[in-house]
The first five atom37 places (N, CA, C, CB, O) and aatype in JSON, in Angstrom:
{
  "aatype": [12, 14, 1, 11, 14, 3, 16, 0, 0, 16, 14, 10, 14, 2, 10, 15, 1, 1, 1, 0, 16, 5, 10, 0, 0, 7, 15, 10, 10, 10, 14, 17, 0, 19, 0, 5, 0, 0, 14, 16, 14, 9, 1, 10, 7, 18, 19, 11, 0, 17, 14, 15, 15, 2, 9, 14, 15, 2, 10, 19, 0, 0, 18, 19, 1, 11, 1, 13, 7, 9, 14, 19, 6, 10, 19, 15, 15, 6, 14, 7, 14, 12, 17, 6, 0, 19, 0, 15, 7, 1, 16, 3, 10, 9, 10, 16, 19, 17, 10, 14, 7, 16, 15, 6, 19, 18, 18, 8, 11, 10, 1, 3, 11, 10, 6, 8, 10, 7, 0, 18, 18, 5, 7, 11, 0, 14, 0, 10, 0],
  "atom_mask": [
    [1, 1, 1, 1, 1],
    [1, 1, 1, 1, 1],
    [1, 1, 1, 1, 1],
    [1, 1, 1, 1, 1],
    [1, 1, 1, 1, 1],
    [1, 1, 1, 1, 1],
    [1, 1, 1, 1, 1],
    [1, 1, 1, 1, 1],
    [1, 1, 1, 1, 1],
    [1, 1, 1, 1, 1],
    [1, 1, 1, 1, 1],
    [1, 1, 1, 1, 1],
    [1, 1, 1, 1, 1],
    [1, 1, 1, 1, 1],
    [1, 1, 1, 1, 1],
    [1, 1, 1, 1, 1],
    [1, 1, 1, 1, 1],
    [1, 1, 1, 1, 1],
    [1, 1, 1, 1, 1],
    [1, 1, 1, 1, 1],
    [1, 1, 1, 1, 1],
    [1, 1, 1, 1, 1],
    [1, 1, 1, 1, 1],
    [1, 1, 1, 1, 1],
    [1, 1, 1, 1, 1],
    [1, 1, 1, 0, 1],
    [1, 1, 1, 1, 1],
    [1, 1, 1, 1, 1],
    [1, 1, 1, 1, 1],
    [1, 1, 1, 1, 1],
    [1, 1, 1, 1, 1],
    [1, 1, 1, 1, 1],
    [1, 1, 1, 1, 1],
    [1, 1, 1, 1, 1],
    [1, 1, 1, 1, 1],
    [1, 1, 1, 1, 1],
    [1, 1, 1, 1, 1],
    [1, 1, 1, 1, 1],
    [1, 1, 1, 1, 1],
    [1, 1, 1, 1, 1],
    [1, 1, 1, 1, 1],
    [1, 1, 1, 1, 1],
    [1, 1, 1, 1, 1],
    [1, 1, 1, 1, 1],
    [1, 1, 1, 0, 1],
    [1, 1, 1, 1, 1],
    [1, 1, 1, 1, 1],
    [1, 1, 1, 1, 1],
    [1, 1, 1, 1, 1],
    [1, 1, 1, 1, 1],
    [1, 1, 1, 1, 1],
    [1, 1, 1, 1, 1],
    [1, 1, 1, 1, 1],
    [1, 1, 1, 1, 1],
    [1, 1, 1, 1, 1],
    [1, 1, 1, 1, 1],
    [1, 1, 1, 1, 1],
    [1, 1, 1, 1, 1],
    [1, 1, 1, 1, 1],
    [1, 1, 1, 1, 1],
    [1, 1, 1, 1, 1],
    [1, 1, 1, 1, 1],
    [1, 1, 1, 1, 1],
    [1, 1, 1, 1, 1],
    [1, 1, 1, 1, 1],
    [1, 1, 1, 1, 1],
    [1, 1, 1, 1, 1],
    [1, 1, 1, 1, 1],
    [1, 1, 1, 0, 1],
    [1, 1, 1, 1, 1],
    [1, 1, 1, 1, 1],
    [1, 1, 1, 1, 1],
    [1, 1, 1, 1, 1],
    [1, 1, 1, 1, 1],
    [1, 1, 1, 1, 1],
    [1, 1, 1, 1, 1],
    [1, 1, 1, 1, 1],
    [1, 1, 1, 1, 1],
    [1, 1, 1, 1, 1],
    [1, 1, 1, 0, 1],
    [1, 1, 1, 1, 1],
    [1, 1, 1, 1, 1],
    [1, 1, 1, 1, 1],
    [1, 1, 1, 1, 1],
    [1, 1, 1, 1, 1],
    [1, 1, 1, 1, 1],
    [1, 1, 1, 1, 1],
    [1, 1, 1, 1, 1],
    [1, 1, 1, 0, 1],
    [1, 1, 1, 1, 1],
    [1, 1, 1, 1, 1],
    [1, 1, 1, 1, 1],
    [1, 1, 1, 1, 1],
    [1, 1, 1, 1, 1],
    [1, 1, 1, 1, 1],
    [1, 1, 1, 1, 1],
    [1, 1, 1, 1, 1],
    [1, 1, 1, 1, 1],
    [1, 1, 1, 1, 1],
    [1, 1, 1, 1, 1],
    [1, 1, 1, 0, 1],
    [1, 1, 1, 1, 1],
    [1, 1, 1, 1, 1],
    [1, 1, 1, 1, 1],
    [1, 1, 1, 1, 1],
    [1, 1, 1, 1, 1],
    [1, 1, 1, 1, 1],
    [1, 1, 1, 1, 1],
    [1, 1, 1, 1, 1],
    [1, 1, 1, 1, 1],
    [1, 1, 1, 1, 1],
    [1, 1, 1, 1, 1],
    [1, 1, 1, 1, 1],
    [1, 1, 1, 1, 1],
    [1, 1, 1, 1, 1],
    [1, 1, 1, 1, 1],
    [1, 1, 1, 1, 1],
    [1, 1, 1, 0, 1],
    [1, 1, 1, 1, 1],
    [1, 1, 1, 1, 1],
    [1, 1, 1, 1, 1],
    [1, 1, 1, 1, 1],
    [1, 1, 1, 0, 1],
    [1, 1, 1, 1, 1],
    [1, 1, 1, 1, 1],
    [1, 1, 1, 1, 1],
    [1, 1, 1, 1, 1],
    [1, 1, 1, 1, 1],
    [1, 1, 1, 1, 1]
  ],
  "atom_positions": [
    [[-50.46, -154.6, 20.18], [-51.78, -154.36, 19.66], [-52.62, -153.71, 20.76], [-52.43, -155.67, 19.16], [-52.62, -154.2, 21.89]],
    [[-53.36, -152.61, 20.45], [-54.16, -151.96, 21.48], [-55.29, -152.85, 21.94], [-54.72, -150.64, 20.97], [-55.88, -153.61, 21.16]],
    [[-55.58, -152.74, 23.21], [-56.63, -153.54, 23.82], [-57.99, -152.9, 23.6], [-56.37, -153.73, 25.33], [-58.12, -151.68, 23.73]],
    [[-59.0, -153.71, 23.26], [-60.35, -153.2, 23.05], [-61.04, -153.06, 24.4], [-61.16, -154.14, 22.11], [-60.82, -153.88, 25.3]],
    [[-61.87, -152.03, 24.57], [-62.6, -151.89, 25.84], [-63.56, -153.04, 26.02], [-63.36, -150.54, 25.9], [-64.05, -153.62, 25.05]],
    [[-63.84, -153.39, 27.31], [-64.75, -154.48, 27.63], [-66.2, -154.16, 27.26], [-64.65, -154.82, 29.1], [-66.96, -155.06, 26.9]],
    [[-66.57, -152.91, 27.36], [-67.94, -152.53, 27.02], [-67.91, -151.63, 25.81], [-68.64, -151.82, 28.21], [-66.94, -150.9, 25.57]],
    [[-68.96, -151.69, 25.06], [-69.05, -150.85, 23.88], [-69.28, -149.41, 24.31], [-70.17, -151.32, 22.94], [-70.13, -149.13, 25.15]],
    [[-68.54, -148.52, 23.74], [-68.69, -147.1, 24.05], [-69.94, -146.57, 23.36], [-67.44, -146.29, 23.61], [-70.27, -146.97, 22.25]],
    [[-70.63, -145.66, 24.05], [-71.78, -145.03, 23.44], [-71.28, -144.07, 22.39], [-72.67, -144.31, 24.51], [-70.47, -143.19, 22.69]],
    [[-71.75, -144.22, 21.16], [-71.24, -143.31, 20.12], [-71.72, -141.89, 20.38], [-71.69, -143.79, 18.72], [-72.85, -141.66, 20.81]],
    [[-70.85, -140.95, 20.13], [-71.2, -139.54, 20.27], [-72.08, -139.13, 19.11], [-69.92, -138.65, 20.34], [-71.85, -139.56, 17.97]],
    [[-73.09, -138.33, 19.36], [-73.92, -137.89, 18.26], [-73.11, -137.03, 17.3], [-75.14, -137.12, 18.77], [-72.16, -136.36, 17.71]],
    [[-73.48, -137.05, 16.1], [-72.79, -136.27, 15.08], [-73.35, -134.85, 15.14], [-72.97, -136.89, 13.66], [-74.33, -134.54, 14.47]],
    [[-72.72, -133.99, 15.94], [-73.18, -132.62, 16.12], [-72.29, -131.66, 15.36], [-73.23, -132.25, 17.61], [-71.07, -131.8, 15.33]],
    [[-72.91, -130.7, 14.77], [-72.11, -129.63, 14.16], [-71.59, -128.75, 15.29], [-72.96, -128.79, 13.12], [-72.12, -128.77, 16.41]],
    [[-70.57, -128.01, 14.99], [-69.99, -127.11, 16.0], [-71.05, -126.1, 16.45], [-68.74, -126.37, 15.43], [-71.12, -125.76, 17.63]],
    [[-71.86, -125.62, 15.52], [-72.9, -124.64, 15.85], [-73.93, -125.25, 16.8], [-73.59, -124.15, 14.57], [-74.31, -124.61, 17.79]],
    [[-74.38, -126.47, 16.52], [-75.38, -127.12, 17.37], [-74.81, -127.4, 18.75], [-75.88, -128.43, 16.72], [-75.5, -127.22, 19.75]],
    [[-73.57, -127.84, 18.82], [-72.93, -128.11, 20.11], [-72.84, -126.83, 20.92], [-71.51, -128.71, 19.91], [-73.04, -126.84, 22.14]],
    [[-72.54, -125.71, 20.26], [-72.46, -124.41, 20.95], [-73.84, -124.0, 21.46], [-71.9, -123.32, 20.01], [-73.97, -123.49, 22.58]],
    [[-74.88, -124.24, 20.65], [-76.24, -123.91, 21.07], [-76.64, -124.73, 22.29], [-77.23, -124.15, 19.92], [-77.23, -124.19, 23.23]],
    [[-76.32, -126.01, 22.29], [-76.66, -126.86, 23.44], [-75.91, -126.43, 24.69], [-76.33, -128.33, 23.12], [-76.48, -126.39, 25.78]],
    [[-74.64, -126.1, 24.53], [-73.85, -125.66, 25.68], [-74.4, -124.34, 26.23], [-72.36, -125.49, 25.3], [-74.55, -124.18, 27.45]],
    [[-74.7, -123.41, 25.34], [-75.26, -122.12, 25.78], [-76.61, -122.33, 26.45], [-75.4, -121.13, 24.59], [-76.91, -121.7, 27.47]],
    [[-77.44, -123.21, 25.89], [-78.74, -123.5, 26.48], [-78.62, -124.08, 27.86], [0.0, 0.0, 0.0], [-79.4, -123.72, 28.75]],
    [[-77.66, -124.97, 28.07], [-77.51, -125.56, 29.4], [-77.0, -124.54, 30.41], [-76.57, -126.75, 29.35], [-77.3, -124.64, 31.6]],
    [[-76.22, -123.58, 29.94], [-75.75, -122.53, 30.85], [-76.86, -121.54, 31.18], [-74.57, -121.79, 30.24], [-76.88, -120.98, 32.28]],
    [[-77.78, -121.33, 30.24], [-78.85, -120.36, 30.45], [-80.06, -120.95, 31.17], [-79.29, -119.79, 29.14], [-80.95, -120.21, 31.59]],
    [[-80.12, -122.27, 31.31], [-81.29, -122.9, 31.92], [-81.57, -122.37, 33.33], [-81.1, -124.4, 31.97], [-82.71, -122.01, 33.61]],
    [[-80.57, -122.3, 34.23], [-80.88, -121.76, 35.58], [-81.4, -120.32, 35.51], [-79.63, -121.81, 36.48], [-82.29, -119.95, 36.27]],
    [[-80.86, -119.51, 34.6], [-81.33, -118.14, 34.45], [-82.77, -118.13, 33.96], [-80.43, -117.36, 33.48], [-83.59, -117.36, 34.46]],
    [[-83.09, -118.98, 32.98], [-84.45, -119.03, 32.44], [-85.45, -119.48, 33.5], [-84.51, -119.98, 31.23], [-86.55, -118.94, 33.58]],
    [[-85.07, -120.45, 34.32], [-85.96, -120.92, 35.38], [-86.19, -119.79, 36.39], [-85.37, -122.17, 36.09], [-87.31, -119.59, 36.85]],
    [[-85.14, -119.07, 36.73], [-85.28, -117.95, 37.68], [-86.18, -116.86, 37.1], [-83.89, -117.36, 38.03], [-86.94, -116.24, 37.83]],
    [[-86.1, -116.63, 35.8], [-86.94, -115.61, 35.17], [-88.4, -116.03, 35.16], [-86.46, -115.33, 33.75], [-89.3, -115.19, 35.21]],
    [[-88.64, -117.34, 35.09], [-90.01, -117.84, 35.03], [-90.71, -117.77, 36.39], [-90.02, -119.26, 34.52], [-91.94, -117.73, 36.46]],
    [[-89.92, -117.75, 37.47], [-90.51, -117.69, 38.81], [-91.12, -116.3, 39.02], [-89.44, -118.01, 39.91], [-90.45, -115.29, 38.78]],
    [[-92.38, -116.25, 39.47], [-93.0, -114.93, 39.65], [-92.34, -114.14, 40.77], [-94.48, -115.09, 39.93], [-91.93, -114.69, 41.79]],
    [[-92.26, -112.86, 40.56], [-91.74, -111.95, 41.57], [-92.8, -111.76, 42.65], [-91.31, -110.58, 40.95], [-93.97, -111.55, 42.32]],
    [[-92.43, -111.83, 43.91], [-93.43, -111.65, 44.96], [-94.05, -110.24, 44.92], [-92.81, -111.9, 46.33], [-93.38, -109.25, 44.64]],
    [[-95.33, -110.19, 45.21], [-96.02, -108.91, 45.4], [-95.76, -108.5, 46.84], [-97.57, -109.02, 45.09], [-95.97, -109.29, 47.76]],
    [[-95.32, -107.27, 47.04], [-95.07, -106.76, 48.39], [-96.3, -105.95, 48.81], [-93.76, -105.88, 48.46], [-96.58, -104.88, 48.26]],
    [[-97.01, -106.48, 49.81], [-98.27, -105.88, 50.27], [-98.04, -105.23, 51.63], [-99.41, -106.94, 50.35], [-97.77, -105.92, 52.61]],
    [[-98.16, -103.9, 51.7], [-97.96, -103.17, 52.94], [-99.23, -103.14, 53.78], [0.0, 0.0, 0.0], [-100.34, -103.05, 53.25]],
    [[-99.05, -103.2, 55.08], [-100.2, -103.15, 56.0], [-99.74, -102.7, 57.38], [-100.91, -104.52, 56.09], [-98.54, -102.7, 57.67]],
    [[-100.71, -102.33, 58.22], [-100.43, -101.93, 59.6], [-100.89, -103.08, 60.49], [-101.15, -100.57, 59.99], [-102.09, -103.31, 60.65]],
    [[-99.94, -103.79, 61.07], [-100.24, -104.99, 61.84], [-101.13, -104.71, 63.05], [-98.95, -105.62, 62.31], [-101.97, -105.54, 63.41]],
    [[-100.96, -103.56, 63.67], [-101.72, -103.23, 64.88], [-103.19, -102.92, 64.59], [-101.09, -102.04, 65.58], [-104.01, -102.89, 65.51]],
    [[-103.53, -102.69, 63.34], [-104.9, -102.36, 62.99], [-105.59, -103.59, 62.39], [-104.95, -101.18, 61.99], [-105.21, -104.02, 61.31]],
    [[-106.59, -104.17, 63.07], [-107.29, -105.32, 62.5], [-107.89, -105.03, 61.13], [-108.38, -105.77, 63.45], [-107.97, -105.92, 60.28]],
    [[-108.33, -103.79, 60.91], [-108.93, -103.44, 59.61], [-107.88, -103.37, 58.5], [-109.66, -102.12, 59.72], [-108.24, -103.24, 57.33]],
    [[-106.62, -103.44, 58.84], [-105.53, -103.49, 57.86], [-104.94, -104.9, 57.82], [-104.43, -102.46, 58.2], [-104.72, -105.46, 56.74]],
    [[-104.71, -105.45, 58.99], [-104.08, -106.76, 59.14], [-104.92, -107.88, 58.51], [-103.83, -107.07, 60.61], [-104.41, -108.67, 57.72]],
    [[-106.18, -107.94, 58.86], [-107.05, -109.04, 58.42], [-107.25, -109.03, 56.9], [-108.41, -108.96, 59.12], [-107.0, -110.05, 56.26]],
    [[-107.7, -107.92, 56.29], [-107.88, -107.95, 54.84], [-106.58, -108.22, 54.08], [-108.47, -106.64, 54.37], [-106.59, -108.9, 53.05]],
    [[-105.47, -107.68, 54.57], [-104.2, -107.89, 53.89], [-103.8, -109.36, 53.91], [-103.1, -107.05, 54.54], [-103.34, -109.88, 52.9]],
    [[-103.99, -110.02, 55.03], [-103.67, -111.45, 55.11], [-104.63, -112.28, 54.26], [-103.72, -111.92, 56.55], [-104.21, -113.26, 53.64]],
    [[-105.9, -111.9, 54.21], [-106.87, -112.62, 53.37], [-106.54, -112.46, 51.88], [-108.3, -112.11, 53.64], [-106.55, -113.44, 51.13]],
    [[-106.24, -111.25, 51.46], [-105.89, -111.01, 50.06], [-104.6, -111.75, 49.71], [-105.72, -109.49, 49.78], [-104.51, -112.34, 48.63]],
    [[-103.61, -111.73, 50.59], [-102.36, -112.45, 50.33], [-102.61, -113.94, 50.15], [-101.35, -112.21, 51.49], [-102.08, -114.55, 49.23]],
    [[-103.42, -114.53, 51.02], [-103.72, -115.97, 50.93], [-104.47, -116.28, 49.63], [-104.57, -116.42, 52.14], [-104.19, -117.29, 48.98]],
    [[-105.4, -115.41, 49.25], [-106.17, -115.62, 48.02], [-105.27, -115.55, 46.78], [-107.3, -114.57, 47.91], [-105.36, -116.4, 45.9]],
    [[-104.42, -114.55, 46.72], [-103.53, -114.39, 45.56], [-102.57, -115.57, 45.45], [-102.73, -113.06, 45.66], [-102.33, -116.09, 44.36]],
    [[-102.03, -116.01, 46.58], [-101.14, -117.18, 46.57], [-101.85, -118.42, 46.04], [-100.59, -117.45, 47.98], [-101.33, -119.13, 45.18]],
    [[-103.05, -118.67, 46.57], [-103.79, -119.89, 46.22], [-104.37, -119.82, 44.81], [-104.89, -120.14, 47.22], [-104.23, -120.77, 44.04]],
    [[-105.01, -118.73, 44.48], [-105.73, -118.61, 43.2], [-104.79, -118.43, 42.02], [-106.7, -117.46, 43.25], [-105.02, -119.0, 40.95]],
    [[-103.73, -117.63, 42.2], [-102.87, -117.28, 41.07], [-101.46, -117.87, 41.17], [-102.77, -115.79, 40.97], [-100.71, -117.82, 40.2]],
    [[-101.1, -118.43, 42.33], [-99.78, -119.0, 42.51], [-98.67, -117.96, 42.55], [0.0, 0.0, 0.0], [-97.51, -118.26, 42.29]],
    [[-99.04, -116.74, 42.88], [-98.04, -115.66, 42.95], [-97.65, -115.47, 44.41], [-98.6, -114.32, 42.34], [-98.52, -115.32, 45.27]],
    [[-96.36, -115.47, 44.71], [-95.96, -115.24, 46.1], [-96.28, -113.81, 46.54], [-94.46, -115.51, 46.27], [-96.15, -112.86, 45.77]],
    [[-96.69, -113.68, 47.79], [-97.01, -112.38, 48.37], [-96.19, -112.23, 49.64], [-98.55, -112.22, 48.66], [-96.2, -113.1, 50.51]],
    [[-95.48, -111.11, 49.74], [-94.71, -110.8, 50.94], [-95.44, -109.69, 51.69], [-93.24, -110.37, 50.59], [-95.61, -108.59, 51.16]],
    [[-95.86, -109.98, 52.91], [-96.54, -108.98, 53.73], [-95.5, -108.12, 54.43], [-97.48, -109.65, 54.77], [-94.57, -108.64, 55.05]],
    [[-95.65, -106.8, 54.33], [-94.69, -105.86, 54.89], [-95.42, -105.0, 55.92], [-94.03, -104.96, 53.78], [-96.22, -104.14, 55.56]],
    [[-95.14, -105.25, 57.19], [-95.8, -104.54, 58.28], [-95.01, -103.29, 58.66], [-95.96, -105.47, 59.49], [-93.79, -103.31, 58.77]],
    [[-95.74, -102.19, 58.87], [-95.11, -100.95, 59.33], [-96.16, -100.05, 59.94], [-94.36, -100.23, 58.17], [-97.34, -100.4, 60.01]],
    [[-95.74, -98.91, 60.35], [-96.65, -97.87, 60.82], [-97.25, -97.19, 59.59], [-95.9, -96.83, 61.74], [-96.73, -97.35, 58.49]],
    [[-98.35, -96.44, 59.76], [-99.03, -95.85, 58.61], [-98.14, -94.95, 57.72], [-100.19, -95.06, 59.09], [-98.13, -95.13, 56.5]],
    [[-97.42, -94.02, 58.29], [-96.57, -93.12, 57.5], [-95.56, -93.87, 56.64], [0.0, 0.0, 0.0], [-95.51, -93.67, 55.43]],
    [[-94.74, -94.74, 57.25], [-93.78, -95.51, 56.45], [-94.46, -96.43, 55.42], [-92.92, -96.35, 57.37], [-93.89, -96.68, 54.36]],
    [[-95.66, -96.93, 55.73], [-96.38, -97.77, 54.77], [-96.7, -96.97, 53.51], [-97.67, -98.34, 55.41], [-96.48, -97.44, 52.4]],
    [[-97.22, -95.76, 53.69], [-97.54, -94.9, 52.55], [-96.28, -94.5, 51.79], [-98.29, -93.65, 53.02], [-96.28, -94.49, 50.55]],
    [[-95.22, -94.17, 52.49], [-93.96, -93.8, 51.84], [-93.41, -94.97, 51.03], [-92.91, -93.33, 52.89], [-92.88, -94.78, 49.94]],
    [[-93.53, -96.19, 51.56], [-93.01, -97.38, 50.87], [-93.75, -97.63, 49.57], [-93.12, -98.6, 51.78], [-93.12, -97.96, 48.56]],
    [[-95.06, -97.48, 49.56], [-95.81, -97.72, 48.32], [-95.56, -96.58, 47.33], [-97.33, -97.85, 48.62], [-95.52, -96.82, 46.12]],
    [[-95.39, -95.36, 47.8], [-95.12, -94.23, 46.9], [-93.74, -94.34, 46.25], [-95.22, -92.91, 47.66], [-93.55, -93.9, 45.12]],
    [[-92.78, -94.94, 46.98], [-91.42, -95.06, 46.45], [-91.2, -96.34, 45.66], [-90.43, -95.0, 47.58], [-90.17, -96.5, 45.01]],
    [[-92.17, -97.27, 45.72], [-92.02, -98.53, 44.99], [-91.41, -99.66, 45.8], [0.0, 0.0, 0.0], [-91.24, -100.76, 45.28]],
    [[-91.06, -99.4, 47.06], [-90.52, -100.48, 47.9], [-91.61, -101.49, 48.26], [-89.9, -99.91, 49.2], [-91.33, -102.65, 48.55]],
    [[-92.87, -101.04, 48.23], [-94.04, -101.89, 48.43], [-94.93, -101.69, 47.21], [-94.81, -101.53, 49.78], [-95.02, -100.58, 46.68]],
    [[-95.58, -102.77, 46.76], [-96.38, -102.69, 45.54], [-97.81, -102.22, 45.76], [-96.41, -104.03, 44.89], [-98.41, -101.62, 44.88]],
    [[-98.35, -102.5, 46.94], [-99.78, -102.32, 47.13], [-100.09, -102.14, 48.61], [-100.56, -103.51, 46.55], [-99.43, -102.72, 49.47]],
    [[-101.11, -101.33, 48.9], [-101.66, -101.24, 50.26], [-103.18, -101.29, 50.14], [-101.19, -99.93, 51.0], [-103.75, -100.78, 49.17]],
    [[-103.81, -101.88, 51.11], [-105.27, -101.94, 51.17], [-105.82, -100.99, 52.22], [-105.73, -103.37, 51.45], [-107.02, -100.72, 52.25]],
    [[-104.95, -100.5, 53.08], [-105.34, -99.69, 54.23], [-105.44, -98.22, 53.85], [-104.35, -99.87, 55.38], [-104.5, -97.46, 54.07]],
    [[-106.57, -97.84, 53.27], [-106.77, -96.46, 52.84], [-108.16, -96.02, 53.32], [-106.63, -96.32, 51.28], [-109.17, -96.59, 52.92]],
    [[-108.18, -95.01, 54.16], [-109.45, -94.46, 54.65], [-109.55, -93.02, 54.18], [-109.56, -94.55, 56.22], [-108.91, -92.13, 54.74]],
    [[-110.36, -92.82, 53.15], [-110.56, -91.48, 52.59], [-112.04, -91.14, 52.63], [-110.01, -91.39, 51.15], [-112.86, -92.0, 52.31]],
    [[-112.39, -89.96, 53.0], [-111.54, -89.01, 53.72], [-111.37, -89.46, 55.16], [-112.13, -87.57, 53.65], [-112.18, -90.25, 55.66]],
    [[-110.41, -89.0, 55.78], [-110.21, -89.35, 57.19], [-108.76, -89.66, 57.48], [0.0, 0.0, 0.0], [-107.86, -88.88, 57.14]],
    [[-108.53, -90.8, 58.1], [-107.22, -91.19, 58.61], [-106.11, -91.07, 57.56], [-107.27, -92.61, 59.13], [-105.01, -90.6, 57.88]],
    [[-106.37, -91.48, 56.33], [-105.33, -91.52, 55.29], [-105.23, -90.25, 54.46], [-105.59, -92.68, 54.37], [-104.36, -90.14, 53.6]],
    [[-106.1, -89.3, 54.7], [-106.18, -88.12, 53.85], [-104.86, -87.36, 53.76], [-107.25, -87.21, 54.36], [-104.45, -86.96, 52.67]],
    [[-104.21, -87.15, 54.87], [-102.95, -86.4, 54.89], [-101.88, -87.1, 54.06], [-102.46, -86.21, 56.34], [-101.17, -86.45, 53.3]],
    [[-101.76, -88.43, 54.19], [-100.77, -89.19, 53.41], [-101.12, -89.18, 51.93], [-100.68, -90.65, 53.92], [-100.25, -89.0, 51.08]],
    [[-102.4, -89.37, 51.62], [-102.84, -89.43, 50.23], [-102.56, -88.11, 49.51], [-104.33, -89.77, 50.15], [-102.04, -88.11, 48.39]],
    [[-102.9, -86.99, 50.12], [-102.7, -85.7, 49.48], [-101.21, -85.39, 49.3], [-103.37, -84.59, 50.29], [-100.82, -84.76, 48.32]],
    [[-100.41, -85.81, 50.23], [-98.96, -85.58, 50.14], [-98.33, -86.41, 49.02], [-98.28, -85.92, 51.49], [-97.42, -85.93, 48.34]],
    [[-98.8, -87.65, 48.81], [-98.13, -88.59, 47.91], [-98.94, -88.96, 46.67], [-97.81, -89.83, 48.65], [-98.5, -89.81, 45.89]],
    [[-100.1, -88.36, 46.46], [-101.02, -88.82, 45.4], [-100.41, -88.81, 44.0], [-102.24, -87.97, 45.4], [-100.83, -89.61, 43.17]],
    [[-99.45, -87.95, 43.72], [-98.84, -87.93, 42.39], [-97.96, -89.15, 42.13], [-98.01, -86.67, 42.23], [-97.61, -89.43, 40.98]],
    [[-97.6, -89.87, 43.18], [-96.76, -91.06, 43.05], [-97.55, -92.36, 43.2], [-95.64, -91.02, 44.07], [-96.97, -93.45, 43.24]],
    [[-98.87, -92.24, 43.29], [-99.72, -93.4, 43.55], [-100.72, -93.61, 42.43], [-100.45, -93.24, 44.88], [-101.03, -92.69, 41.67]],
    [[-101.21, -94.82, 42.34], [-102.31, -95.12, 41.43], [-103.45, -95.68, 42.27], [-101.88, -96.13, 40.3], [-103.31, -96.73, 42.91]],
    [[-104.58, -94.98, 42.28], [-105.74, -95.4, 43.06], [-106.5, -96.43, 42.24], [-106.65, -94.18, 43.43], [-106.98, -96.12, 41.15]],
    [[-106.63, -97.65, 42.76], [-107.28, -98.75, 42.04], [-108.75, -98.9, 42.39], [-106.56, -100.04, 42.32], [-109.44, -99.73, 41.8]],
    [[-109.23, -98.13, 43.34], [-110.63, -98.21, 43.72], [-110.81, -98.91, 45.06], [0.0, 0.0, 0.0], [-109.86, -99.41, 45.66]],
    [[-112.05, -98.92, 45.51], [-112.38, -99.5, 46.82], [-112.65, -100.99, 46.7], [-113.6, -98.78, 47.43], [-113.2, -101.46, 45.7]],
    [[-112.27, -101.73, 47.7], [-112.64, -103.14, 47.76], [-113.8, -103.35, 48.73], [-111.42, -104.0, 48.19], [-114.31, -104.46, 48.87]],
    [[-114.21, -102.27, 49.4], [-115.35, -102.34, 50.33], [-116.14, -101.05, 50.2], [-114.87, -102.56, 51.82], [-115.57, -99.96, 50.22]],
    [[-117.44, -101.17, 50.06], [-118.32, -100.01, 49.96], [-119.21, -99.94, 51.18], [-119.17, -100.06, 48.66], [-119.61, -100.97, 51.73]],
    [[-119.52, -98.74, 51.59], [-120.43, -98.57, 52.71], [-119.71, -98.3, 54.01], [0.0, 0.0, 0.0], [-118.5, -98.1, 54.04]],
    [[-120.48, -98.29, 55.06], [-119.95, -98.0, 56.38], [-119.56, -99.3, 57.07], [-120.98, -97.22, 57.23], [-120.29, -100.29, 56.99]],
    [[-118.44, -99.29, 57.74], [-117.97, -100.47, 58.45], [-118.93, -100.78, 59.6], [-116.52, -100.27, 58.97], [-119.41, -99.87, 60.26]],
    [[-119.19, -102.05, 59.84], [-120.08, -102.39, 60.94], [-119.44, -102.04, 62.28], [-120.43, -103.88, 60.9], [-118.23, -102.15, 62.46]],
    [[-120.29, -101.63, 63.22], [-119.79, -101.29, 64.57], [-119.4, -102.57, 65.3], [-120.87, -100.5, 65.38], [-120.07, -103.6, 65.2]],
    [[-118.3, -102.48, 66.03], [-117.86, -103.62, 66.84], [-118.62, -103.64, 68.15], [-116.32, -103.56, 67.09], [-118.83, -102.59, 68.76]],
    [[-119.03, -104.81, 68.59], [-119.8, -104.96, 69.83], [-118.92, -104.74, 71.03], [-120.46, -106.33, 69.91], [-119.39, -104.82, 72.17]]
  ]
}
C-alpha cells in the first residue's frame, strides 16, 4: 500500500493551458518590462574647464534628477567635440551656447542637425571681480 505524505500537499490551481502559458510568458517578460520602465539617462554635454558651462550643467543635472527622477549623465569634452556629439545624437543636450560669439562657428556648421530650444539666461553676464 502506498504511503501517504506526512504533510498535506498544496493543491495546484486549476489552470487552463492558455492561462498557464500566459503566466509563464509574463514571468519571463517581467525583467524586460522593468528595464523598459526605467528612464533612459539624459546625456548632457558641457565643457568642464569653463565655469559658465560646468556650473549650470551640474545645476540642471541635479534639478532634473531630483525634480523628475530622470538620470542625467554629464559628458565633459572640449567645445568642438561637444557640439559634434549633440549634432550626431551621442549627447542629448548642451547648455553652453554663446551666440553670437564663441559658439557661432559651431552653430552655423551644425545648425541643420540641431534644435534650438531657447535661452535659459537673458542679458549680459555679470563681470567677475
